[in-house]
N, C-alpha and C positions, 0 to 999 in steps of 0.2 A: 466327443471333442469338437466335431464340426458345429454341434448344437451350442456348446459353449462359446465358440468363436463367433458364431452368428449372433448370439445374444449380446457379446461383448461389443461388437460392431453396432448393433442396434442402440445400446445404451449410450454410445458416444456420438451418435448422429444428432445434429442440431434439431431441436424440437422435440426430442425424446427424453430430455432431462428437464426436470422442474424443481423449484424450491419446495420443500415441505412448509407447512404452516409455521413450524418452529423457526426454520431458517428465514422465512419472509419477515418474521417479527425481528429476528436478529439484524437482518439487513436494514430494516426500517430504523431500528434503534441506532445502528451504526451510522446511517446517513444524519440523523439528528446531532449525533456526536461530532461528525465531520463539520456540519454547519457551525457548531459552537466553537471548535478548536481553530478553524481557520480565521475566525474573528477574534481570537484571543491575542492581545498585544504581545504575549510572550512568544507566541508562534512567529510573528513577524520579527520581533526583536532578535531572536536566536538566529533565525535564518540569515538576516541581514548582517548580523555581527560575523557570523561565520563566513558569509560571502565576502565581506569587506576584508577579511584576514585570509582569504584563499584557502579556507579549510573544507570547502565543498568542491569535489572533483567535478569539473566541467569540460576538461579537454576531451573532445571528440565525443561529447555526450548530448549533442542536439541533432535531432532528425535531419537528414540531408534535404528532405522536402519542405523544411520549415521556411515559410515565407518571410518570416520577421527574424533577423539575426540580432538579438539583443546585445547592446554594449555591456550592460549589466545583467547577466543571465539570472542571478538570484533575485534582484529586484523585480524583473520580468516574471519569475515563477510566483513570487509573493502576490503580485498584482493579479495574475491569472487565477490563484486560489480565491482571492477576494471577489473577483468578477463571477467566477463559476459557482462558488459555494459548493454544497454537496452534490454529487452526481444525481441526475434525476432517476427515479424508480425504474422507469421504462428502459433506462440504459444500463441497468445492472442485470445481467443474464447469468443463468446457471449453465455450467458445462462440466464435462469430464474430459481431461486431455486425452487427445489421440496417441500422443507420443509418451514415452517414459514407462511402457509396460504398465498401463493402468490396472489396478489402483495404486501402484507403487510410485508413481510420479510424485515429486515433491513440489510440483507447481501449485501455488495457491490461487493464482489469478493470471488474467492475460489481458493487455490493452495495447494499443498502439496509436500514434499519431495519424490523423485523418479521419478518426472515428471517435464518438463520444461513448462508445460501448465498453463496458468493463465486464469481463466474464469471471465469475467466482467458481472455483472448483468445489463442487457440492461435497465431494468426498472428505474435504477438510472443514466443512461447516458445522457439523454437529457430532457431538459424542454419542455412542462409544465407537463409532466407525473411524473418527479422526485420531491420528497419532499426534496431531498438534491441537491443544486445547484453543478452541475458537469461541470468543465471546464477542459482543458488540464492539468493545474497545479494540481487540485485535482486529476485527474486520474494518474498523475505522482506520486503522494503521494501513491496511490494505487499499482501502479506497483513496486515501490520501496519496499513497504510493502510486497506484495505478493511474490516478488523474494526472499526475505529472507526465506520464507516458502519452496520455491524450493531448496534452498541451504541446508536446514535442521533444520531451527529455528521453534519452535512450541510455541503456547501459554500454560499457565498453565491450572489449572482445569477449569477456566472460560473463555468463548469466549468474554466477555463483553469488549468494547474498554476501558472504564474508569478503569477497574481492570488491564488492561495490558498496560497502557499508558507509562510505563517505561520500557517495554520489547523492545528487539532489533527491531523487525519488526515495531512496532509503533513509536519508537524513529527515525529509519532511515527514514521512510516514512513521518513523521511530520516535521523532519529537513529538508528533501528535499523540501517539500512544503513551509516552511518558508523561506528558501533561495531564491527560485524561486519567491515567491510573493514580498519579500522585493526588489529583483533586479528589478522586473517589476514596483514596485512603486517608485523606486528610493529613498528608505529610510525605516526606521522602520515601521513595520505594528503592528496592534492589534492582540492579541492572538486569538480573536474571528473570525478572518479572516481565521484561519486555519480550515480545514474540519474535522480534527480528534483531539482527546484530547491531550494536550501538557503535557508531563511529567514535573513536577515542576523543577527538576534539568536541564532539556533541556531548560526550559523557562529562567532561570537564566543565563545560559550560552549565549543564543541568546540575551538577554537584554544587557549583557556586550558587545556583539559584535555589537549592534546597529541594529539587525535584528528584534527584537521585542522591543516594547516600554511599 
């Protein structure tokens, strides 16, 4: 038992976890998709429409240390995506969560304001070990989501995805995945094909655009 615990601790130490070649390829493919989707006019249009109609939850969702307090946070977020593009390869790091009784943690990634680093949980990056099917489009969703955190967006009191489905990080990531999957499929896709919960207002807008059915 002691050997198991020691091995577990060793595996979660920084520097002891690395991407496999398959995972590295997935991440690079995802980065290319992020670059494409944040420049997609639909990405900007949907976010700004939702922001203008108060369909994105911003109350209490900006980091306390954020130096810029935007009057229009959705416009600010869209501009940040355009400025930043895809996260740099060197800023995407592999990790295994310390908490959540690894490998049972549901955490897919972690990032925060004040650093450009995005950590991806390697347990969820490659089948057959992952309970969540991860492909470059799903990973692109995560990178868009976590990028919002590096810009200064935070979740509310709860970290549950279903509770935060309409906050900016989830809306942006889910929107990115929906657009990418619809383009790949050549038409409307089902909401269940998206790897994160879909905000109801976002779902309605994507149905109107023929992205979701």
